[in-house]
Residue frames relative to the residue before (quaternion, step in Angstrom):
aa qw qx qy qz dx dy dz
M 1.0000 0.0000 0.0000 0.0000 0.00 0.00 0.00
Q 0.3637 -0.7488 0.5179 0.1971 3.51 -0.75 1.10
T 0.2948 -0.7497 0.5643 0.1805 3.58 -1.14 0.63
I 0.6857 -0.4680 0.3774 0.4104 3.49 -1.33 0.19
Q 0.6061 0.5604 -0.3642 0.4313 3.58 1.08 -0.65
Q 0.6461 0.5219 -0.3215 0.4547 3.56 1.12 -0.72
V 0.6141 0.5554 -0.3270 0.4555 3.49 1.15 -0.79
L 0.6733 0.5005 -0.2798 0.4668 3.53 0.95 -1.03
A 0.6250 0.5469 -0.3435 0.4386 3.59 1.02 -0.71
K 0.6875 0.4442 -0.2890 0.4965 3.57 1.02 -0.73
K 0.7051 0.4792 -0.2517 0.4581 3.55 0.86 -1.01
G 0.4343 -0.6410 0.5223 0.3574 3.59 0.88 -0.88
G 0.4754 -0.7250 0.4538 0.2060 3.56 -1.09 0.67
E 0.3861 0.7334 -0.4831 0.2824 3.59 1.33 0.10
V 0.0633 -0.7715 0.6329 -0.0130 3.54 -0.92 1.09
F 0.2439 -0.7433 0.6022 0.1593 3.54 -0.89 0.90
S 0.0257 -0.8115 0.5821 -0.0448 3.55 -0.98 0.89
T 0.2222 -0.7338 0.6309 0.1190 3.45 -1.47 0.16
S 0.4529 -0.6518 0.5239 0.3090 3.53 -1.30 0.02
P 0.6051 -0.5851 0.3803 0.3833 3.59 -1.09 0.59
S 0.6898 0.5129 -0.2705 0.4335 3.62 1.12 -0.64
V 0.5057 0.6582 -0.4271 0.3587 3.61 1.23 -0.20
A 0.5454 -0.5934 0.4829 0.3423 3.56 -1.14 0.63
V 0.6016 -0.5986 0.4060 0.3389 3.54 -0.98 0.91
I 0.6595 0.5378 -0.3128 0.4218 3.58 0.93 -0.94
E 0.6332 0.5272 -0.3153 0.4708 3.55 1.14 -0.68
A 0.6515 0.4902 -0.3291 0.4763 3.54 1.04 -0.76
I 0.6381 0.5128 -0.3298 0.4702 3.65 1.00 -0.71
K 0.6353 0.5010 -0.3417 0.4781 3.65 1.08 -0.66
T 0.6156 0.5259 -0.3591 0.4643 3.60 1.07 -0.69
M 0.6429 0.5089 -0.3394 0.4609 3.64 0.87 -0.90
A 0.6635 0.5018 -0.3240 0.4506 3.61 0.87 -0.85
E 0.6642 0.5131 -0.2889 0.4606 3.60 0.98 -0.91
K 0.7293 0.3991 -0.2197 0.5104 3.58 0.97 -0.84
K 0.3355 -0.7677 0.4790 0.2621 3.61 1.27 -0.21
V 0.5047 0.6024 -0.4578 0.4157 3.50 0.87 1.14
G 0.4495 -0.7236 0.4599 0.2507 3.60 -1.17 0.48
A 0.7820 0.1613 -0.1230 0.5893 3.59 1.30 0.11
L 0.1748 -0.7301 0.6485 0.1262 3.48 -1.40 0.44
L 0.3860 -0.6737 0.5649 0.2792 3.47 -1.12 0.64
V 0.3250 -0.7320 0.5738 0.1710 3.54 -1.11 0.81
L 0.0273 -0.8168 0.5733 -0.0586 3.50 -0.44 1.37
E 0.0313 -0.7686 0.6389 0.0122 3.53 -1.14 0.70
D 0.8056 -0.0875 0.0069 0.5860 3.62 -0.48 1.16
G 0.7370 -0.4722 0.2331 0.4237 3.51 0.87 1.04
K 0.6494 0.5106 -0.3089 0.4713 3.53 1.26 -0.07
L 0.4866 -0.6638 0.4930 0.2820 3.56 -1.01 0.94
K 0.1169 -0.8010 0.5872 0.0040 3.58 -0.78 1.19
G 0.7933 -0.1771 0.1377 0.5660 3.58 1.13 -0.51
I 0.3150 -0.6857 0.6078 0.2474 3.52 -1.35 -0.38
I 0.1103 -0.7590 0.6380 0.0692 3.52 -1.08 0.76
S 0.0884 -0.8238 0.5596 -0.0215 3.51 -0.83 1.16
E 0.6824 -0.4250 0.3771 0.4599 3.57 -1.30 0.10
Q 0.6343 0.5479 -0.3213 0.4408 3.59 1.06 -0.82
D 0.6224 0.5287 -0.3318 0.4722 3.55 0.98 -0.85
Y 0.6592 0.5097 -0.3045 0.4615 3.59 0.89 -0.92
T 0.6957 0.4929 -0.2896 0.4350 3.54 0.76 -1.06
R 0.7531 0.4124 -0.2284 0.4589 3.59 0.81 -1.02
K 0.7831 0.3610 -0.1958 0.4670 3.58 0.93 -0.76
V 0.7400 0.3319 -0.2420 0.5326 3.65 1.12 -0.23
I 0.7278 0.4285 -0.2708 0.4620 3.67 0.49 -1.10
L 0.7421 0.4332 -0.2641 0.4380 3.61 0.69 -1.06
T 0.7239 0.3850 -0.2548 0.5127 3.58 1.15 -0.34
C 0.4140 -0.7655 0.4052 0.2801 3.52 1.41 0.25
L 0.3342 0.7314 -0.5225 0.2836 3.55 0.93 0.90
D 0.5216 -0.6516 0.4661 0.2934 3.60 -1.23 0.42
A 0.3612 -0.7589 0.5182 0.1583 3.55 -0.52 1.33
D 0.6165 0.5579 -0.3648 0.4190 3.63 1.12 -0.47
K 0.7422 0.3987 -0.2137 0.4945 3.58 1.20 -0.75
M 0.6060 0.5305 -0.3705 0.4626 3.61 1.16 -0.35
R 0.3381 -0.7043 0.5984 0.1779 3.46 -1.38 0.58
V 0.6561 -0.5172 0.3661 0.4099 3.56 -1.17 0.59
E 0.6438 0.5457 -0.3303 0.4226 3.63 0.95 -0.84
D 0.6102 0.5765 -0.3509 0.4149 3.61 1.16 -0.49
I 0.8203 0.2551 -0.1150 0.4989 3.59 1.10 -0.60
M 0.4755 0.7020 -0.4229 0.3198 3.54 1.30 -0.24
T 0.4726 -0.6170 0.5503 0.3051 3.52 -1.33 0.48
R 0.2132 -0.8131 0.5310 0.1069 3.60 -0.59 1.11
Q 0.6807 0.4191 -0.3079 0.5159 3.60 1.03 -0.65
I 0.0739 -0.8474 0.5245 -0.0367 3.51 -0.04 1.45
V 0.2650 -0.7112 0.6342 0.1475 3.52 -0.99 0.96
V 0.0963 -0.8043 0.5857 0.0262 3.58 -0.82 0.94
T 0.2460 -0.7313 0.6097 0.1814 3.59 -1.36 0.17
R 0.3991 -0.6658 0.5722 0.2647 3.53 -1.38 0.14
P 0.6134 -0.5588 0.3994 0.3899 3.64 -1.15 0.39
D 0.6993 0.5083 -0.2718 0.4228 3.55 1.04 -0.72
Q 0.5279 0.6273 -0.4264 0.3820 3.57 1.20 -0.04
S 0.4988 -0.6636 0.4713 0.2979 3.54 -1.06 0.65
I 0.6418 -0.5171 0.3968 0.4041 3.57 -1.24 0.44
Q 0.6784 0.5194 -0.3062 0.4198 3.51 0.96 -0.88
E 0.6189 0.5278 -0.3371 0.4740 3.55 1.12 -0.70
V 0.6947 0.4823 -0.2767 0.4563 3.54 0.86 -0.97
M 0.6157 0.5150 -0.3515 0.4818 3.65 1.02 -0.64
A 0.6288 0.5358 -0.3361 0.4523 3.60 1.02 -0.77
I 0.6593 0.5062 -0.3073 0.4633 3.57 1.01 -0.90
M 0.6609 0.5130 -0.3080 0.4529 3.56 0.93 -0.97
T 0.6511 0.4881 -0.3297 0.4786 3.63 1.00 -0.85
D 0.6695 0.5179 -0.3129 0.4310 3.61 0.81 -0.90
K 0.7605 0.3879 -0.1839 0.4872 3.57 0.93 -0.93
R 0.3439 -0.7866 0.4394 0.2645 3.50 1.47 -0.16
I 0.4554 0.6614 -0.4417 0.4001 3.56 1.03 1.07
R 0.3404 -0.7783 0.4981 0.1738 3.54 -1.06 0.57
H 0.7684 0.2620 -0.1433 0.5659 3.55 1.30 -0.29
L 0.0415 -0.8020 0.5958 0.0057 3.58 -1.01 0.83
P 0.3730 -0.6949 0.5702 0.2300 3.54 -0.86 0.94
V 0.2879 -0.7322 0.5958 0.1612 3.55 -1.12 0.74
M 0.0358 -0.8284 0.5577 -0.0382 3.57 -0.56 1.17
V 0.0604 -0.7379 0.6692 0.0629 3.53 -1.29 0.56
D 0.8468 -0.1164 0.0270 0.5183 3.57 -0.67 1.10
G 0.7381 -0.4337 0.2086 0.4728 3.55 0.96 1.05
E 0.6419 0.4870 -0.3512 0.4768 3.63 1.22 0.04
L 0.4598 -0.6829 0.5035 0.2622 3.54 -1.01 0.85
V 0.0690 -0.8150 0.5748 0.0257 3.63 -0.82 0.94
G 0.8177 -0.1010 0.0832 0.5606 3.62 1.21 -0.15
L 0.2528 -0.7257 0.6140 0.1803 3.51 -1.36 -0.10
V 0.0876 -0.7767 0.6218 0.0484 3.58 -0.96 0.85
S 0.2002 -0.7444 0.6215 0.1394 3.50 -1.22 0.68
I 0.6845 -0.4595 0.3729 0.4258 3.49 -1.34 0.35
G 0.6011 0.5702 -0.3387 0.4459 3.63 1.10 -0.83
D 0.6770 0.4991 -0.3206 0.4357 3.55 0.87 -0.88
L 0.6752 0.4970 -0.2845 0.4649 3.53 1.03 -0.77
V 0.6351 0.5174 -0.3316 0.4679 3.58 1.00 -0.77
K 0.6225 0.5471 -0.3282 0.4534 3.55 1.07 -0.87
E 0.6640 0.5009 -0.2962 0.4696 3.57 0.94 -0.82
V 0.6534 0.5069 -0.3161 0.4649 3.60 0.88 -0.82
I 0.6524 0.5073 -0.3120 0.4687 3.56 0.92 -0.87
S 0.6584 0.5130 -0.2951 0.4651 3.57 0.99 -0.91
E 0.6356 0.5188 -0.3194 0.4741 3.57 1.00 -0.77
Q 0.6817 0.4949 -0.2815 0.4595 3.58 0.91 -1.00
Q 0.6276 0.5259 -0.3250 0.4732 3.58 1.08 -0.76
F 0.6354 0.5018 -0.3396 0.4787 3.60 0.97 -0.75
M 0.6648 0.5054 -0.3177 0.4492 3.63 0.86 -0.85
I 0.6341 0.5248 -0.3173 0.4711 3.58 1.04 -0.78
T 0.6521 0.5045 -0.3072 0.4753 3.60 0.92 -0.85
Q 0.6540 0.5065 -0.3124 0.4670 3.59 0.99 -0.78
L 0.6583 0.4986 -0.3062 0.4736 3.57 0.97 -0.84
V 0.6409 0.5201 -0.3191 0.4658 3.59 0.92 -0.80
R 0.6614 0.4757 -0.3153 0.4867 3.63 0.91 -0.81
Y 0.6471 0.5090 -0.3292 0.4623 3.63 0.97 -0.72
I 0.6781 0.4971 -0.2967 0.4529 3.56 0.90 -0.88
Q 0.6869 0.4756 -0.2616 0.4833 3.56 1.06 -0.89
G 0.4457 -0.7010 0.4563 0.3190 3.61 1.21 -0.20
């Protein structure tokens, strides 16, 4: 069973973030530029929240608010679910499914060490299954 640590080792530990005081539109532009669906919200190096495309869609677009005037802190998710590097992909996928979230910060002793998305985890599961299929085919074919 693969762990989150193994996923981070392959993916890299780069995490994109923003500040709570940044205009929402700037955070959305950063997500588009970096081709990510969420940014961690950091203040003085501490995790304060997460802002995702879903937050923007549900809290700005659907309510017809002005993304130029709103700050990240106005719409960010403050109750953050986190994971540890030693947790298995299956455990974390179950948490994400249960909580209906797509991104999880990875923490060790209160320190941020990475971020995983449901896409990262699905990619690893598919890769692992493909490897197993290849090995079984080779075994069967002799």
